[in-house]
DOSE-113185 format. One record per residue (C-alpha): residue number from 1; residue in one letter; z, y, x. Coordinates in pm, 1 decimal. Layout:
BEGIN
+------+------+----------+----------+----------+
! resi ! resn !        z !        y !        x !
+------+------+----------+----------+----------+
!  NUM !    a !        Z !        Y !        X !
...
+------+------+----------+----------+----------+
This chain:
BEGIN
+------+------+----------+----------+----------+
! resi ! resn !        z !        y !        x !
+------+------+----------+----------+----------+
!    1 !    m !  -1418.6 !   -736.0 !  -1136.9 !
!    2 !    e !  -1249.4 !   -598.3 !  -1445.4 !
!    3 !    k !   -925.5 !   -408.4 !  -1424.5 !
!    4 !    f !   -627.5 !   -630.0 !  -1504.0 !
!    5 !    k !   -380.5 !   -532.2 !  -1774.1 !
!    6 !    r !    -94.7 !   -635.7 !  -1544.5 !
!    7 !    q !    -26.6 !   -421.2 !  -1237.0 !
!    8 !    v !    201.3 !   -475.1 !   -937.8 !
!    9 !    a !    316.1 !   -204.7 !   -694.2 !
!   10 !    l !    386.7 !   -355.1 !   -351.0 !
!   11 !    d !    522.3 !   -245.5 !    -14.3 !
!   12 !    t !    621.0 !   -418.7 !    310.0 !
!   13 !    e !    832.7 !   -350.8 !    617.5 !
!   14 !    t !    736.3 !   -501.7 !    952.6 !
!   15 !    t !    858.5 !   -569.7 !   1305.4 !
!   16 !    g !    620.9 !   -307.8 !   1441.6 !
!   17 !    i !    377.3 !    -45.0 !   1330.5 !
!   18 !    d !     32.7 !    -86.0 !   1482.0 !
!   19 !    s !      8.9 !   -370.7 !   1734.4 !
!   20 !    i !   -157.7 !   -600.1 !   1483.7 !
!   21 !    f !   -465.1 !   -376.2 !   1494.4 !
!   22 !    r !   -498.5 !   -369.2 !   1873.1 !
!   23 !    k !   -633.1 !   -624.4 !   2115.6 !
!   24 !    n !   -409.7 !   -789.0 !   2375.6 !
!   25 !    k !    -94.3 !   -696.7 !   2184.4 !
!   26 !    s !    163.5 !   -931.5 !   2039.1 !
!   27 !    k !    118.4 !   -966.7 !   1663.9 !
!   28 !    h !    385.4 !   -806.9 !   1448.1 !
!   29 !    k !    513.4 !   -970.8 !   1132.4 !
!   30 !    i !    650.1 !   -887.3 !    789.1 !
!   31 !    i !   1027.6 !   -869.9 !    748.4 !
!   32 !    e !   1056.3 !   -738.0 !    391.1 !
!   33 !    i !    836.7 !   -757.0 !     82.2 !
!   34 !    g !    905.6 !   -560.1 !   -234.6 !
!   35 !    a !    695.9 !   -566.1 !   -551.4 !
!   36 !    v !    751.6 !   -445.4 !   -909.0 !
!   37 !    e !    557.7 !   -524.7 !  -1225.5 !
!   38 !    i !    390.3 !   -264.8 !  -1449.3 !
!   39 !    i !    250.5 !   -347.7 !  -1794.0 !
!   40 !    n !    101.9 !    -83.4 !  -2021.8 !
!   41 !    r !    201.3 !    182.6 !  -1766.6 !
!   42 !    k !    570.0 !     92.8 !  -1787.7 !
!   43 !    l !    799.9 !    -88.1 !  -1544.2 !
!   44 !    t !    904.2 !   -421.1 !  -1695.4 !
!   45 !    g !   1202.2 !   -482.5 !  -1467.8 !
!   46 !    n !   1031.3 !   -791.6 !  -1329.0 !
!   47 !    k !   1023.0 !   -779.5 !   -950.1 !
!   48 !    f !    973.8 !   -979.1 !   -630.1 !
!   49 !    h !   1191.6 !   -898.7 !   -329.9 !
!   50 !    c !   1282.9 !  -1083.4 !    -12.9 !
!   51 !    y !   1372.9 !  -1032.0 !    352.1 !
!   52 !    l !   1204.1 !  -1259.3 !    606.7 !
!   53 !    n !   1292.1 !  -1403.8 !    944.8 !
!   54 !    p !    992.0 !  -1317.1 !   1165.4 !
!   55 !    n !   1106.4 !  -1528.9 !   1462.7 !
!   56 !    r !   1041.9 !  -1235.4 !   1691.9 !
!   57 !    k !   1208.5 !   -907.7 !   1788.4 !
!   58 !    i !   1179.5 !   -583.0 !   1595.7 !
!   59 !    e !   1047.6 !   -283.1 !   1787.5 !
!   60 !    k !   1277.0 !     16.8 !   1825.1 !
!   61 !    k !   1034.1 !    254.7 !   1648.9 !
!   62 !    a !   1009.2 !     22.0 !   1350.9 !
!   63 !    f !   1387.0 !    -16.1 !   1333.7 !
!   64 !    e !   1422.9 !    362.4 !   1323.6 !
!   65 !    i !   1202.5 !    363.5 !   1011.4 !
!   66 !    h !   1356.3 !     81.3 !    807.4 !
!   67 !    g !   1694.7 !     14.2 !    971.8 !
!   68 !    i !   1656.4 !   -365.5 !    943.8 !
!   69 !    s !   1808.0 !   -542.5 !   1245.2 !
!   70 !    d !   1723.7 !   -870.0 !   1418.3 !
!   71 !    e !   2073.7 !   -999.6 !   1342.8 !
!   72 !    f !   2040.3 !   -930.5 !    970.3 !
!   73 !    l !   1726.2 !  -1144.1 !    951.0 !
!   74 !    l !   1856.3 !  -1450.4 !   1137.0 !
!   75 !    d !   1951.9 !  -1642.3 !    821.0 !
!   76 !    k !   1660.4 !  -1520.7 !    608.7 !
!   77 !    p !   1370.8 !  -1746.9 !    497.4 !
!   78 !    t !   1034.0 !  -1758.4 !    673.2 !
!   79 !    f !    712.1 !  -1638.8 !    513.3 !
!   80 !    s !    590.6 !  -1995.6 !    458.9 !
!   81 !    s !    891.8 !  -2074.6 !    240.6 !
!   82 !    i !    830.0 !  -1785.5 !     -1.5 !
!   83 !    v !    451.0 !  -1760.9 !      2.2 !
!   84 !    n !    393.5 !  -1957.2 !   -319.8 !
!   85 !    n !    636.9 !  -1738.1 !   -513.6 !
!   86 !    l !    473.4 !  -1424.9 !   -372.3 !
!   87 !    i !    120.1 !  -1534.9 !   -458.3 !
!   88 !    n !    225.3 !  -1636.3 !   -809.2 !
!   89 !    f !    380.3 !  -1292.5 !   -860.2 !
!   90 !    i !     81.7 !  -1084.4 !   -745.4 !
!   91 !    k !   -218.0 !  -1294.4 !   -854.0 !
!   92 !    n !   -435.6 !  -1179.3 !  -1144.2 !
!   93 !    s !   -308.5 !   -823.6 !  -1119.3 !
!   94 !    d !   -410.5 !   -479.4 !  -1001.9 !
!   95 !    l !   -220.6 !   -466.4 !   -672.3 !
!   96 !    i !   -113.9 !   -106.4 !   -603.8 !
!   97 !    i !    -40.9 !    -23.6 !   -238.4 !
!   98 !    h !    -18.0 !    302.9 !    -45.2 !
!   99 !    n !   -242.7 !    275.5 !    262.9 !
!  100 !    a !   -350.3 !    -70.6 !    150.7 !
!  101 !    s !   -533.1 !   -168.4 !    471.9 !
!  102 !    f !   -201.5 !   -175.4 !    660.7 !
!  103 !    d !    -10.6 !   -404.5 !    423.2 !
!  104 !    i !   -311.0 !   -623.7 !    341.3 !
!  105 !    k !   -381.8 !   -695.6 !    708.7 !
!  106 !    f !    -20.7 !   -794.4 !    763.8 !
!  107 !    l !    -16.9 !  -1018.1 !    455.9 !
!  108 !    e !   -342.8 !  -1185.4 !    551.5 !
!  109 !    y !   -222.7 !  -1233.2 !    908.8 !
!  110 !    e !     84.9 !  -1414.9 !    773.7 !
!  111 !    l !   -139.9 !  -1630.1 !    551.4 !
!  112 !    s !   -361.4 !  -1717.5 !    847.2 !
!  113 !    i !    -66.7 !  -1827.6 !   1062.4 !
!  114 !    i !     36.3 !  -2092.6 !    810.4 !
!  115 !    d !   -326.3 !  -2181.4 !    723.5 !
!  116 !    y !   -263.1 !  -2106.6 !    357.4 !
!  117 !    k !   -522.1 !  -2205.0 !     95.6 !
!  118 !    i !   -573.7 !  -1837.7 !      6.1 !
!  119 !    n !   -669.8 !  -1618.0 !    300.3 !
!  120 !    k !   -795.9 !  -1301.6 !    128.2 !
!  121 !    i !   -573.5 !  -1102.1 !   -106.4 !
!  122 !    n !   -870.3 !   -946.0 !   -283.0 !
!  123 !    n !   -974.3 !  -1294.9 !   -397.0 !
!  124 !    i !   -677.5 !  -1299.8 !   -634.8 !
!  125 !    c !   -613.9 !   -928.0 !   -703.3 !
!  126 !    n !   -784.0 !   -594.7 !   -752.0 !
!  127 !    i !   -646.4 !   -376.1 !   -474.5 !
!  128 !    i !   -579.8 !    -12.3 !   -566.2 !
!  129 !    d !   -507.7 !    213.5 !   -268.8 !
!  130 !    t !   -307.0 !    518.1 !   -373.3 !
!  131 !    l !   -379.1 !    682.1 !    -36.3 !
!  132 !    i !   -751.7 !    680.5 !   -114.9 !
!  133 !    l !   -672.4 !    804.2 !   -463.5 !
!  134 !    a !   -457.1 !   1086.2 !   -325.3 !
!  135 !    r !   -724.9 !   1188.2 !    -74.1 !
!  136 !    s !   -978.3 !   1220.4 !   -356.3 !
!  137 !    i !   -740.5 !   1448.5 !   -546.4 !
!  138 !    y !   -607.1 !   1641.6 !   -243.9 !
!  139 !    p !   -883.2 !   1632.7 !     22.2 !
!  140 !    g !   -788.8 !   1759.8 !    366.1 !
!  141 !    r !   -414.1 !   1754.1 !    292.8 !
!  142 !    k !   -137.5 !   1521.4 !    405.0 !
!  143 !    n !    -79.5 !   1245.3 !    151.8 !
!  144 !    t !    217.2 !   1043.5 !    272.0 !
!  145 !    l !    435.2 !    878.0 !      9.1 !
!  146 !    d !    714.2 !   1132.3 !     66.4 !
!  147 !    i !    480.3 !   1431.5 !     39.3 !
!  148 !    l !    323.6 !   1294.6 !   -279.5 !
!  149 !    c !    669.9 !   1239.3 !   -427.4 !
!  150 !    n !    745.2 !   1607.7 !   -369.7 !
!  151 !    r !    413.2 !   1706.5 !   -524.7 !
!  152 !    y !    475.5 !   1501.2 !   -835.7 !
!  153 !    k !    848.0 !   1584.2 !   -845.8 !
!  154 !    i !    959.7 !   1223.8 !   -800.9 !
!  155 !    k !   1309.7 !   1179.0 !   -664.1 !
!  156 !    n !   1294.2 !    935.9 !   -374.7 !
!  157 !    f !   1656.9 !    836.7 !   -421.2 !
!  158 !    n !   1766.9 !   1031.2 !   -109.9 !
!  159 !    r !   1671.6 !    736.6 !    109.6 !
!  160 !    k !   1778.4 !    741.5 !    473.1 !
!  161 !    f !   1554.0 !    448.7 !    565.4 !
!  162 !    h !   1236.5 !    304.3 !    421.6 !
!  163 !    s !   1286.0 !     -3.3 !    202.7 !
!  164 !    a !   1002.5 !   -218.6 !     68.6 !
!  165 !    i !   1156.0 !   -267.8 !   -274.9 !
!  166 !    l !   1263.7 !     96.2 !   -307.3 !
!  167 !    d !    922.7 !    221.1 !   -193.6 !
!  168 !    a !    751.3 !    -17.6 !   -438.3 !
!  169 !    k !    953.5 !    136.5 !   -723.7 !
!  170 !    i !    873.7 !    488.8 !   -602.0 !
!  171 !    l !    506.2 !    395.6 !   -567.4 !
!  172 !    s !    491.8 !    258.1 !   -922.0 !
!  173 !    e !    620.4 !    587.4 !  -1062.7 !
!  174 !    l !    385.2 !    785.1 !   -839.1 !
!  175 !    y !     82.5 !    583.3 !   -948.0 !
!  176 !    i !    164.9 !    629.7 !  -1315.7 !
!  177 !    r !    191.6 !   1007.3 !  -1268.9 !
!  178 !    m !   -120.4 !   1033.2 !  -1051.3 !
!  179 !    t !   -334.0 !    852.1 !  -1309.0 !
!  180 !    r !   -179.9 !    999.9 !  -1623.5 !
!  181 !    k !   -493.8 !   1198.7 !  -1711.7 !
!  182 !    q !   -736.8 !   1000.7 !  -1502.5 !
!  183 !    n !  -1021.7 !    793.4 !  -1641.2 !
!  184 !    k !  -1132.5 !    665.8 !  -1302.3 !
!  185 !    i !   -947.2 !    417.6 !  -1081.4 !
!  186 !    i !  -1010.6 !    410.4 !   -706.8 !
!  187 !    f !   -997.0 !     70.1 !   -541.1 !
!  188 !    f !   -966.3 !    -49.8 !   -182.7 !
!  189 !    d !  -1263.2 !   -264.9 !    -75.6 !
!  190 !    e !  -1149.1 !   -470.8 !    223.7 !
!  191 !    n !  -1500.6 !   -580.5 !    320.8 !
!  192 !    n !  -1644.5 !   -238.7 !    399.5 !
!  193 !    n !  -1348.3 !      0.8 !    365.3 !
!  194 !    k !  -1538.2 !    205.7 !    105.9 !
!  195 !    k !  -1416.5 !    330.4 !   -228.8 !
!  196 !    m !  -1525.0 !    150.8 !   -543.9 !
!  197 !    y !  -1513.1 !    326.8 !   -872.0 !
!  198 !    k !  -1470.1 !    217.7 !  -1231.5 !
!  199 !    k !  -1589.0 !    491.5 !  -1465.9 !
!  200 !    n !  -1506.7 !    524.3 !  -1831.5 !
!  201 !    n !  -1669.1 !    866.6 !  -1862.6 !
!  202 !    n !  -1769.2 !   1168.6 !  -1656.3 !
!  203 !    k !  -1551.6 !   1424.5 !  -1833.2 !
!  204 !    f !  -1268.8 !   1389.1 !  -1582.7 !
!  205 !    l !  -1505.7 !   1431.7 !  -1287.4 !
!  206 !    k !  -1671.6 !   1742.7 !  -1429.2 !
!  207 !    n !  -1354.4 !   1918.0 !  -1542.7 !
!  208 !    v !  -1104.4 !   1819.0 !  -1271.9 !
!  209 !    l !  -1268.8 !   1691.5 !   -954.7 !
!  210 !    k !  -1500.7 !   1927.4 !   -769.7 !
!  211 !    l !  -1712.5 !   1762.4 !   -503.1 !
!  212 !    a !  -1749.3 !   1934.1 !   -167.8 !
!  213 !    n !  -2089.4 !   2078.1 !    -74.0 !
!  214 !    s !  -2263.0 !   2005.6 !    258.9 !
!  215 !    e !  -2120.4 !   2315.6 !    428.2 !
!  216 !    e !  -1763.3 !   2229.0 !    321.0 !
!  217 !    i !  -1806.2 !   1868.1 !    437.5 !
!  218 !    c !  -1928.2 !   1990.4 !    778.1 !
!  219 !    m !  -1628.1 !   2225.7 !    812.6 !
!  220 !    h !  -1393.4 !   1945.4 !    712.8 !
!  221 !    k !  -1538.7 !   1712.7 !    978.6 !
!  222 !    k !  -1493.2 !   1982.5 !   1244.7 !
!  223 !    y !  -1133.0 !   2029.0 !   1131.4 !
!  224 !    l !  -1064.5 !   1654.2 !   1161.7 !
!  225 !    k !  -1214.5 !   1647.7 !   1512.2 !
!  226 !    m !   -985.0 !   1935.6 !   1610.5 !
!  227 !    l !   -684.7 !   1742.1 !   1478.2 !
!  228 !    d !   -788.5 !   1433.8 !   1676.6 !
!  229 !    k !   -805.6 !   1639.6 !   1996.9 !
!  230 !    k !   -460.3 !   1784.0 !   1934.9 !
+------+------+----------+----------+----------+
């Protein structure tokens, strides 16, 4: 699939963090969606933003991250009432997300609940995962959105809480800076969780990216196992 000229940076906030990935756990839902449009590597000012009533309680840990309360969401629309506007905003674009598997699974879970005609986001968008991109540039290092903002000297607006629309704006600026001299875009492939590459030339790879040798890869795997144990 060819890279779209139009790009959209997207982020979500949810009622919980990880229960959607575990068996025998109640499914968490999206409570905020923020997305901003990028054309020709510039923000257009066009955006999509909404809060959603999930019809379930927000976990304490999630609330500590985004500060969105159950009471605040009582009069907000449901996902089914905004889904058409959301799909129209993101379709036919490169959809830029940090840690894309998290947000995509939540979005597709919401689509499945309402039996929507589109059930896979990658059927309507190219998904670019900036976490995968960051790991290719900074292997073995932490690559959270906040850490990357510090690396690229992006002011994160002194946020106290995470906000989907604010993080989408921060992500758009981060992506532009991360790919400023890059001729290769790293995508998120939902089917096999592997990286797909679109190459224009090999100059960037030879001059900037240095691939690890077998010994370095082995040491890195041992380091990851040690982290898992800790």
